[in-house]
Z-matrix of the N, CA and C atoms (Angstrom, degrees):
N
C 1 1.453
C 2 1.531 1 108.50
N 3 1.295 2 115.07 1 140.61
C 4 1.461 3 119.86 2 176.99
C 5 1.517 4 109.28 3 -103.48
N 6 1.301 5 114.67 4 153.99
C 7 1.462 6 118.60 5 177.35
C 8 1.527 7 109.66 6 -85.73
N 9 1.318 8 116.57 7 179.74
C 10 1.458 9 121.21 8 -177.61
C 11 1.515 10 113.13 9 -61.65
N 12 1.325 11 116.23 10 -34.73
C 13 1.460 12 118.97 11 -179.60
C 14 1.526 13 111.72 12 -68.59
N 15 1.318 14 116.18 13 -38.26
C 16 1.467 15 119.91 14 177.86
C 17 1.512 16 111.94 15 -64.62
N 18 1.335 17 116.13 16 -38.79
C 19 1.461 18 119.44 17 177.69
C 20 1.524 19 111.08 18 -67.04
N 21 1.329 20 116.90 19 -37.66
C 22 1.466 21 120.26 20 179.90
C 23 1.521 22 110.63 21 -66.42
N 24 1.324 23 117.30 22 -42.80
C 25 1.466 24 120.37 23 179.70
C 26 1.521 25 109.86 24 -65.68
N 27 1.328 26 117.90 25 -40.00
C 28 1.460 27 120.95 26 177.65
C 29 1.520 28 111.87 27 -64.38
N 30 1.333 29 116.46 28 -38.17
C 31 1.461 30 120.24 29 178.30
C 32 1.514 31 111.74 30 -65.89
N 33 1.338 32 115.86 31 -41.35
C 34 1.466 33 119.25 32 177.80
C 35 1.525 34 111.08 33 -65.52
N 36 1.330 35 116.38 34 -38.79
C 37 1.464 36 119.82 35 179.54
C 38 1.527 37 110.72 36 -65.26
N 39 1.347 38 116.78 37 -43.93
C 40 1.462 39 119.64 38 177.87
C 41 1.520 40 111.19 39 -62.75
N 42 1.327 41 116.41 40 -38.79
C 43 1.470 42 119.90 41 179.77
C 44 1.526 43 110.21 42 -65.36
N 45 1.331 44 117.06 43 -42.72
C 46 1.467 45 120.85 44 179.62
C 47 1.524 46 110.74 45 -65.36
N 48 1.323 47 116.26 46 -48.61
C 49 1.461 48 120.23 47 -178.26
C 50 1.525 49 111.10 48 -65.24
N 51 1.326 50 117.18 49 -39.63
C 52 1.462 51 120.29 50 177.82
C 53 1.514 52 111.87 51 -63.68
N 54 1.322 53 117.20 52 -42.05
C 55 1.464 54 120.65 53 178.37
C 56 1.515 55 112.08 54 -64.13
N 57 1.325 56 116.16 55 -41.18
C 58 1.472 57 120.09 56 178.58
C 59 1.526 58 110.28 57 -64.39
N 60 1.337 59 116.97 58 -41.96
C 61 1.465 60 119.56 59 179.86
C 62 1.527 61 111.79 60 -65.04
N 63 1.319 62 117.16 61 -39.11
C 64 1.466 63 119.55 62 178.55
C 65 1.526 64 110.27 63 -64.23
N 66 1.320 65 117.07 64 -44.87
C 67 1.470 66 120.57 65 -179.92
C 68 1.525 67 110.69 66 -63.69
N 69 1.333 68 117.55 67 -45.63
C 70 1.468 69 120.14 68 178.52
C 71 1.528 70 111.46 69 -63.95
N 72 1.327 71 116.87 70 -36.93
C 73 1.455 72 120.05 71 178.45
C 74 1.516 73 112.12 72 -64.98
N 75 1.330 74 116.60 73 -41.96
C 76 1.467 75 119.87 74 178.90
C 77 1.528 76 110.75 75 -65.76
N 78 1.327 77 116.10 76 -44.50
C 79 1.474 78 119.21 77 178.09
C 80 1.533 79 111.22 78 -63.15
N 81 1.333 80 116.39 79 -41.41
C 82 1.455 81 120.39 80 178.80
C 83 1.514 82 112.47 81 -66.42
N 84 1.332 83 116.39 82 -34.43
C 85 1.461 84 120.35 83 178.62
C 86 1.523 85 110.62 84 -62.74
N 87 1.338 86 115.90 85 -49.51
C 88 1.463 87 118.34 86 -178.90
C 89 1.526 88 112.11 87 -68.51
N 90 1.317 89 117.13 88 -34.46
C 91 1.458 90 120.02 89 177.38
C 92 1.526 91 111.05 90 -66.15
N 93 1.318 92 116.58 91 -43.91
C 94 1.464 93 120.21 92 179.34
C 95 1.516 94 111.63 93 -70.52
N 96 1.308 95 116.37 94 -30.42
C 97 1.462 96 120.19 95 178.97
C 98 1.522 97 110.57 96 -66.31
N 99 1.333 98 117.00 97 -40.47
C 100 1.463 99 119.94 98 179.71
C 101 1.534 100 111.50 99 -70.76
N 102 1.342 101 116.83 100 -30.34
C 103 1.455 102 119.96 101 -179.70
C 104 1.525 103 112.84 102 -89.20
N 105 1.322 104 117.22 103 -12.77
C 106 1.459 105 120.61 104 -178.26
C 107 1.510 106 113.35 105 73.22
N 108 1.312 107 117.59 106 34.97
C 109 1.453 108 123.18 107 -177.28
C 110 1.531 109 109.73 108 -98.62
N 111 1.350 110 118.68 109 105.15
C 112 1.467 111 119.55 110 -177.10
C 113 1.534 112 113.46 111 -68.90
N 114 1.322 113 117.79 112 -32.06
C 115 1.466 114 120.17 113 178.67
C 116 1.523 115 110.12 114 -66.71
N 117 1.304 116 116.82 115 -39.93
C 118 1.463 117 120.56 116 177.41
C 119 1.516 118 112.15 117 -65.46
N 120 1.337 119 116.78 118 -35.52
C 121 1.466 120 120.30 119 176.75
C 122 1.525 121 111.29 120 -63.80
N 123 1.316 122 115.73 121 -43.13
C 124 1.471 123 120.03 122 179.95
C 125 1.527 124 110.13 123 -65.50
N 126 1.324 125 117.00 124 -43.56
C 127 1.465 126 120.06 125 178.37
C 128 1.527 127 111.58 126 -63.86
N 129 1.313 128 117.09 127 -37.45
C 130 1.459 129 120.48 128 178.77
C 131 1.523 130 110.94 129 -64.66
N 132 1.319 131 116.85 130 -41.43
C 133 1.470 132 120.41 131 178.28
C 134 1.526 133 109.85 132 -65.03
N 135 1.328 134 117.86 133 -39.29
C 136 1.461 135 121.36 134 177.83
C 137 1.528 136 110.39 135 -64.12
N 138 1.339 137 117.66 136 -40.63
C 139 1.465 138 120.90 137 178.56
C 140 1.528 139 111.17 138 -63.82
N 141 1.325 140 116.57 139 -43.25
C 142 1.469 141 119.69 140 -179.84
C 143 1.522 142 110.02 141 -65.39
N 144 1.324 143 117.29 142 -43.56
C 145 1.462 144 120.22 143 -179.82
C 146 1.532 145 111.02 144 -65.60
N 147 1.312 146 117.47 145 -42.49
C 148 1.462 147 120.80 146 178.20
C 149 1.518 148 112.18 147 -64.57
N 150 1.318 149 116.35 148 -40.02
C 151 1.465 150 119.58 149 177.25
C 152 1.511 151 111.95 150 -66.05
N 153 1.329 152 116.69 151 -37.15
C 154 1.467 153 120.04 152 177.97
C 155 1.527 154 110.84 153 -66.21
N 156 1.326 155 117.02 154 -38.98
C 157 1.463 156 120.21 155 177.19
C 158 1.516 157 110.34 156 -64.78
N 159 1.326 158 117.46 157 -41.26
C 160 1.468 159 119.97 158 178.16
C 161 1.522 160 111.65 159 -64.24
N 162 1.323 161 116.75 160 -40.45
C 163 1.462 162 119.68 161 177.35
C 164 1.521 163 110.54 162 -63.98
N 165 1.311 164 117.57 163 -39.40
C 166 1.460 165 121.09 164 179.49
C 167 1.527 166 110.76 165 -66.15
N 168 1.331 167 116.78 166 -42.45
C 169 1.460 168 120.34 167 -178.31
C 170 1.516 169 112.98 168 -74.09
N 171 1.331 170 117.74 169 -18.04
C 172 1.460 171 119.70 170 179.59
C 173 1.514 172 111.69 171 -72.38
N 174 1.321 173 117.20 172 -14.79
C 175 1.452 174 120.73 173 179.07
C 176 1.503 175 113.01 174 91.21
N 177 1.298 176 118.91 175 3.51
C 178 1.446 177 121.17 176 -178.31
C 179 1.513 178 114.02 177 -79.52
N 180 1.320 179 117.97 178 -20.64
C 181 1.459 180 120.19 179 -174.97
C 182 1.525 181 113.01 180 -102.19
N 183 1.319 182 117.95 181 2.10
C 184 1.459 183 120.06 182 -176.44
C 185 1.517 184 113.03 183 -89.24
N 186 1.337 185 114.70 184 164.59
C 187 1.460 186 120.03 185 175.56
C 188 1.517 187 108.94 186 -84.77
N 189 1.314 188 116.90 187 151.25
C 190 1.466 189 118.62 188 176.45
C 191 1.522 190 111.01 189 -65.52
N 192 1.321 191 115.85 190 153.20
C 193 1.461 192 120.09 191 -179.03
C 194 1.522 193 109.47 192 -68.50
N 195 1.304 194 114.85 193 145.96
C 196 1.445 195 120.01 194 177.65
C 197 1.510 196 114.25 195 91.50
N 198 1.320 197 118.63 196 -0.20
C 199 1.452 198 121.45 197 179.52
C 200 1.525 199 107.94 198 -84.99
N 201 1.318 200 116.36 199 132.64
C 202 1.453 201 120.75 200 -179.02
C 203 1.526 202 110.39 201 -67.85
N 204 1.325 203 115.26 202 153.31
C 205 1.460 204 119.36 203 -177.31
C 206 1.532 205 111.57 204 -77.95
N 207 1.321 206 117.96 205 -15.37
C 208 1.453 207 120.04 206 178.09
C 209 1.519 208 109.80 207 -101.62
N 210 1.304 209 115.70 208 157.19
C 211 1.454 210 119.51 209 178.95
C 212 1.522 211 109.51 210 -76.25
N 213 1.316 212 118.96 211 155.90
C 214 1.457 213 121.01 212 -178.90
C 215 1.520 214 111.25 213 -62.74
N 216 1.300 215 115.51 214 138.74
C 217 1.447 216 120.31 215 177.46
C 218 1.507 217 114.56 216 93.42
N 219 1.343 218 118.68 217 -10.67
C 220 1.454 219 120.31 218 178.22
C 221 1.510 220 108.51 219 -108.47
N 222 1.281 221 117.21 220 117.39
C 223 1.461 222 121.72 221 178.70
C 224 1.484 223 110.20 222 -137.90
């Protein structure tokens, strides 16, 4: 079991690594697009998708606990 600090450091690491992968994937996509390299396009899409999953798992994209599923004022 990890303590709260270990979870926080892991979350920050996932957020950093996910952001780097998304940026590299976008740059690789445009680079491969200009060169006409289909393998590079596929790898770029995989990098962007993997980075998005890491960002999602880091907890940065979620709603805080206790927030209602409906918007305020609609009941």
